[in-house]
Structures are given as C-alpha cells and as structure tokens.
C-alpha positions as CSV (number, residue, x, y, z in Angstrom):
1,Q,134.1,73.2,40.7
2,S,134.3,72.5,44.4
3,Y,135.5,69.1,45.6
4,F,132.3,68.9,47.6
5,N,130.4,68.1,44.4
6,M,132.1,64.8,44.0
7,D,129.5,63.0,46.1
8,P,125.7,63.2,46.0
9,P,124.3,65.5,48.7
10,R,122.8,62.7,50.8
11,E,126.0,60.6,50.8
12,R,128.2,63.6,51.6
13,L,125.8,64.6,54.4
14,L,126.0,61.2,56.1
15,Q,129.8,61.4,55.9
16,L,129.8,64.7,57.7
17,L,127.6,63.2,60.4
18,K,130.3,60.7,61.3
19,Q,133.0,63.4,61.8
20,E,134.2,64.2,65.3
21,G,132.1,66.9,66.8
22,N,129.3,66.4,64.3
23,N,128.4,63.0,65.8
24,H,127.0,64.6,68.9
25,C,124.3,67.3,69.1
26,A,125.8,70.8,69.0
27,D,123.6,71.9,71.9
28,C,123.1,69.0,74.3
29,F,125.7,66.5,73.2
30,E,123.2,63.8,72.5
31,P,124.9,61.1,70.3
32,N,123.9,60.5,66.7
33,P,122.0,63.7,65.8
34,L,119.8,63.3,62.7
35,W,118.7,67.0,62.3
36,A,120.5,70.1,61.3
37,S,120.3,73.9,61.5
38,V,121.3,74.7,57.9
39,N,122.0,78.4,58.2
40,W,124.2,77.8,61.3
41,G,125.8,74.7,59.9
42,V,125.3,72.5,63.0
43,F,123.9,69.0,63.6
44,I,121.3,68.7,66.4
45,C,119.2,66.0,68.0
46,T,115.4,65.7,67.8
47,Q,114.6,67.6,71.0
48,C,116.9,70.5,70.2
49,A,115.5,70.5,66.6
50,G,112.1,71.2,68.0
51,V,113.4,74.2,69.9
52,H,115.2,75.5,66.9
53,R,112.0,75.3,64.8
54,S,110.2,77.3,67.4
55,L,112.7,80.1,66.9
56,G,111.5,80.7,63.4
57,V,113.3,80.2,60.1
58,Q,114.8,83.7,60.3
59,H,116.9,82.4,63.2
60,S,117.3,78.7,62.4
61,F,116.3,76.8,59.3
62,V,115.9,73.1,60.3
63,L,116.1,70.0,58.0
64,S,116.1,66.3,58.7
65,C,119.3,64.6,57.6
66,T,117.3,61.5,56.6
67,L,113.9,62.6,55.5
68,D,114.3,66.0,53.8
69,E,115.8,66.8,50.4
70,W,119.1,68.7,50.5
71,K,120.7,71.0,48.0
72,Q,124.3,70.7,47.3
73,E,125.1,74.2,48.5
74,Q,123.4,73.4,51.8
75,V,125.6,70.4,52.3
76,D,128.6,72.5,51.3
77,N,127.8,75.0,54.1
78,M,127.6,72.2,56.6
79,A,131.0,71.0,55.5
80,L,132.5,74.5,55.9
81,T,131.2,75.0,59.4
82,G,130.2,72.0,61.6
83,N,129.5,71.7,65.3
84,A,133.0,72.3,66.6
85,R,133.7,75.4,64.6
86,V,130.3,77.0,65.3
87,N,130.5,76.2,69.1
88,E,134.0,77.8,69.3
89,R,132.2,81.1,68.4
90,L,128.8,80.8,70.0
91,E,129.9,79.1,73.2
92,Y,133.1,81.1,73.7
93,C,132.3,82.1,77.3
94,V,129.4,80.3,79.0
95,P,128.8,81.5,82.7
96,K,129.2,78.8,85.3
97,N,125.7,79.4,86.6
98,I,124.0,78.8,83.3
99,E,122.4,75.3,82.9
100,V,123.9,73.8,79.7
101,P,121.6,71.1,78.1
102,Y,122.8,67.6,78.5
103,H,121.1,64.7,76.6
104,S,117.5,64.2,77.7
105,D,118.3,65.3,81.3
106,T,117.3,68.8,80.4
107,D,113.6,69.9,80.4
108,R,112.1,71.7,77.5
109,G,112.0,75.1,79.2
110,S,115.7,75.2,80.2
111,R,116.7,73.8,76.8
112,A,114.8,76.5,75.0
113,M,116.3,79.3,77.2
114,Y,119.8,78.1,76.4
115,I,119.3,77.7,72.7
116,R,117.7,81.1,72.4
117,A,120.5,82.7,74.3
118,K,123.0,81.0,72.1
119,Y,121.6,81.5,68.6
120,V,119.3,84.5,68.9
121,D,120.9,86.7,71.5
122,N,124.5,85.5,71.0
123,M,124.9,85.7,74.8
124,F,128.0,83.5,74.9
125,C,130.1,85.0,72.1
126,A,133.4,86.7,72.9
127,T,133.3,90.2,74.3
128,P,136.0,92.8,74.7
129,G,138.1,91.9,77.6
130,G,136.2,88.7,78.2
131,S,137.9,85.4,79.0
132,Q,137.1,82.0,77.4
133,R,135.1,79.5,79.4
134,S,133.8,76.4,77.6
135,P,130.5,75.0,78.7
136,E,130.3,72.1,81.2
137,R,128.1,69.4,79.8
138,L,127.5,67.0,82.7
139,P,124.7,64.7,83.6
140,K,122.5,65.9,86.5
141,K,123.3,64.5,89.9
142,K,120.4,62.6,91.4
143,P,119.2,63.9,94.8
144,T,120.4,61.9,97.8
145,G,118.6,61.2,101.1
146,N,115.3,63.1,101.4
147,G,116.1,65.2,98.3
148,S,117.1,68.3,100.2
149,H,120.5,68.4,98.5
150,Q,120.1,69.2,94.8
151,S,122.7,69.5,92.1
152,N,123.9,73.0,91.0
153,S,122.4,72.4,87.5
154,K,119.0,71.8,89.2
155,I,119.3,75.0,91.2
156,A,120.2,76.9,88.0
157,M,117.3,75.4,86.2
158,V,114.8,76.6,88.8
159,E,116.6,80.0,89.3
160,F,116.4,81.4,85.8
161,I,112.9,82.3,84.4
162,G,113.9,84.0,81.2
163,I,116.1,86.3,79.2
164,V,116.5,90.1,79.8
165,D,117.6,92.1,76.7
166,V,119.2,95.4,77.6
167,T,119.8,98.1,75.0
168,L,122.3,100.7,76.1
169,V,121.0,103.6,74.0
170,E,123.0,106.7,75.0
171,C,124.2,108.9,77.9
172,R,124.1,112.6,78.4
173,R,125.7,115.3,80.6
174,L,128.4,112.9,82.0
175,V,131.1,114.3,84.3
176,V,134.5,115.3,83.0
177,K,137.3,113.0,84.2
178,D,140.1,114.0,81.8
179,L,141.2,117.6,81.1
180,V,138.1,118.6,79.1
181,S,136.2,115.4,78.5
182,S,136.0,111.7,79.3
183,D,136.2,108.3,77.5
184,P,133.2,106.5,78.9
185,Y,132.3,102.9,78.8
186,C,129.7,100.9,80.8
187,V,129.9,97.6,82.7
188,M,126.5,95.9,83.2
189,T,126.0,93.3,85.9
190,L,123.0,91.0,86.6
191,G,123.6,88.4,89.2
192,M,126.9,86.8,88.3
193,Q,126.8,87.9,84.7
194,T,128.8,90.8,83.4
195,R,128.7,92.7,80.0
196,K,131.0,95.5,78.8
197,S,130.2,98.2,76.2
198,T,132.6,99.8,73.8
199,V,134.6,102.9,74.8
200,K,133.4,106.3,73.4
201,Y,136.4,108.6,73.3
202,S,136.2,112.3,74.1
203,E,132.4,112.1,74.7
204,L,130.2,113.5,77.5
205,N,127.0,112.6,75.5
206,P,128.0,109.2,74.0
207,V,125.6,107.3,71.8
208,Y,126.0,103.5,72.0
209,N,122.9,101.6,70.7
210,E,124.5,98.3,72.0
211,K,122.4,95.3,73.0
212,F,123.2,92.9,75.8
213,S,121.4,89.8,77.0
214,F,121.3,88.2,80.5
215,S,119.6,85.2,82.1
216,W,117.3,86.4,84.8
217,D,116.0,84.8,88.0
218,G,113.1,87.3,88.4
219,I,114.7,88.8,91.5
220,E,118.1,90.4,90.8
221,A,118.4,94.1,89.9
222,L,120.4,95.3,86.9
223,V,123.5,97.3,88.0
224,V,125.3,99.6,85.5
225,D,128.7,101.1,86.4
226,L,130.2,103.8,84.3
227,Y,134.0,104.3,83.9
228,D,136.4,106.6,82.1
229,K,139.0,104.7,80.1
230,D,142.6,105.5,81.0
231,D,145.6,103.9,79.2
232,L,148.3,104.9,81.7
233,S,146.4,104.5,85.0
234,K,143.4,102.9,86.6
235,D,140.1,103.7,85.0
236,D,138.2,106.4,86.7
237,D,134.8,105.9,88.3
238,M,132.1,108.0,86.6
239,G,129.1,106.8,88.5
240,T,126.6,104.0,88.9
241,L,122.9,103.2,88.6
242,S,120.6,100.3,89.6
243,V,117.4,99.3,87.8
244,D,114.6,97.3,89.5
245,L,113.5,94.8,86.9
246,S,110.4,93.5,88.8
247,P,108.0,95.6,86.7
248,L,108.8,93.4,83.7
249,L,106.8,90.6,85.4
250,K,103.6,92.6,85.6
251,G,102.3,91.5,82.2
252,K,103.0,90.4,78.7
253,G,104.8,92.9,76.6
254,V,106.0,95.1,79.5
255,E,109.1,97.1,78.6
256,L,111.3,99.5,80.5
257,K,112.3,102.4,78.3
258,Q,113.5,105.6,80.0
259,W,116.3,107.8,81.2
260,Y,118.0,106.7,84.5
261,P,120.1,109.0,86.7
262,V,123.8,108.2,87.0
263,V,124.8,108.9,90.6
264,N,128.0,109.2,92.6
265,R,128.9,105.8,94.1
266,K,129.8,107.3,97.6
267,H,127.2,110.1,97.5
268,P,124.0,108.7,95.8
269,D,122.3,112.1,96.1
270,K,124.9,113.6,93.7
271,N,123.8,113.3,90.1
272,Q,126.6,112.7,87.5
273,G,124.5,112.4,84.3
274,E,121.8,110.3,82.7
275,M,121.6,107.0,80.8
276,S,119.0,105.8,78.4
277,L,118.1,102.1,78.5
278,H,115.6,100.0,76.7
279,I,114.9,96.8,78.6
280,M,112.8,93.8,77.4
281,Y,112.0,90.5,79.1
282,I,111.6,87.2,77.3
283,P,110.1,84.5,79.5
284,I,110.8,80.8,79.1
285,Q,108.1,79.2,76.9
286,N,107.4,75.7,78.3
287,S,105.8,73.5,75.6
C-alpha cells in the first residue's frame, strides 16, 4: 500500500496545503488557498476557483478543501503533483506582455483569460526552441498625478480582448529549397508572441494539424513565415503570409477557415505555395 494511506484524506490534504508552493494560489499567488483543481493537482483561491469552474469539469474539476468530501486517490494525486511542479510545466514561458493574475488586483476578465490560456490552451508550455521565462507576479502600480501614466500590467489588461486559436492544417505546392524537396516549418507571430511548428522533412505538401494559441488585442494581424530547415547553414526563407483577423469581431461564432497564398517576401506578387489555416476567436467573458 502507498504511504499516502497512513493519514485520513482530510488530514493529509491539510498537510499538503501547508507545503511551500501549495500555500499560495497556483494562478494568482493569493495566500492560503482553500480550493483545488483535482485533475490538475493544484491549490487555488476562491476567485480563481470560480474561473476554473466556468471552464467545465472536462478541463478543471474543482473541490473545496474544507467543505467537500475527498477520496484518498484524489489526495494522492495532489501529493504527486502540487502547485510548483504543475507551474513548472504550464508556466514554462509566459510572455512579458501577458498580464499575470496577482491576488485580488486582477479583474475577473483578465483572470479568466490567463487561466484559460494556461489550462485549456496550454499557451505557456515549452515549445521547440523556446526559452524559459517565469511569470512576473507583481502588484499593480497605482496611477500617479492625473492618472495619465499607467502601469504596464494595466496596459496589458486593456490591450488584450481574447484568445485566438490558430490550427495550421497543411501546405501545398511549396517551393524547392534543397536538391529535390524542402524541409518546411512555420513561425507564427501575433504582436510580440511567437509560435513555431514542427519540421516536415522532404515535403512540399506537408500536413501539420498543429494548434497554437495567442492573446489578441483586436488589432494585430497574424503573420506566418515559412522556412526550410538546414542543419549546416542558415535556414532558407520559403515565403510569408499575413492574415487580417478583424473579421473575427463581426459576430459570435465567426471563424476563418481557408487557404492563404504564401508569397515571396521581397516580391509579394510571386506565389510560393498555399497554406490552410483554421482560426477561431475566444473573447474574454466578463462575469
């Protein structure tokens, strides 16, 4: 039998809450959290628990540490994971321009956007070639003078209106960069956020079916650059494309699902293939 079974579930759970890392909310660092996302194995505060519940049990199964009944296997899972271990994976690289929830300073909309990006879209997990950047959890700076100077976190809060999910489906008729083929991969950029696809070796019609998520300010266009992977020299440019995302704001449920021309960077009138993208927009739900 596991050593976890030595203590009753409730007593064991309260012991876990006292451990370093678990004694602050996994999402906003509020002290003394009394709720938990059982399937993720993290302890969270009351405000973040409300957001987790809005995601649905398929994404986050929430229990109260003091009011709900716990099964021993649920407590075992909390002991095997915990806030520090989960955040090492789910917050591996958080862009500097993303507002990270901090205590009660963060409004419901921004809190919900961050939690959804973290747990549903896995936006901050490690990516090939990506560097680690831990989130900065700092209190908001209060405006000074007439309020014309606002903190960076306030600007970020106003700037982003939702999440854009981009599925890179496939490409066709790409240009040859090696002797007879190419090893294409894509780099997507939205604002200051960058995502990179896998490399498809010896393919001019690669199929990816890879999904990427971005925070969106409702203004920036999506830019996709295509490259040919080279091990011995600089990667070759295979073309670029830009997608105007403003149609996503025209109504609920609007999606962009089509083929886009890949053009030469220096000569935009020169076609270098096509790329199939499926783009969806998830607005912040203020409640």
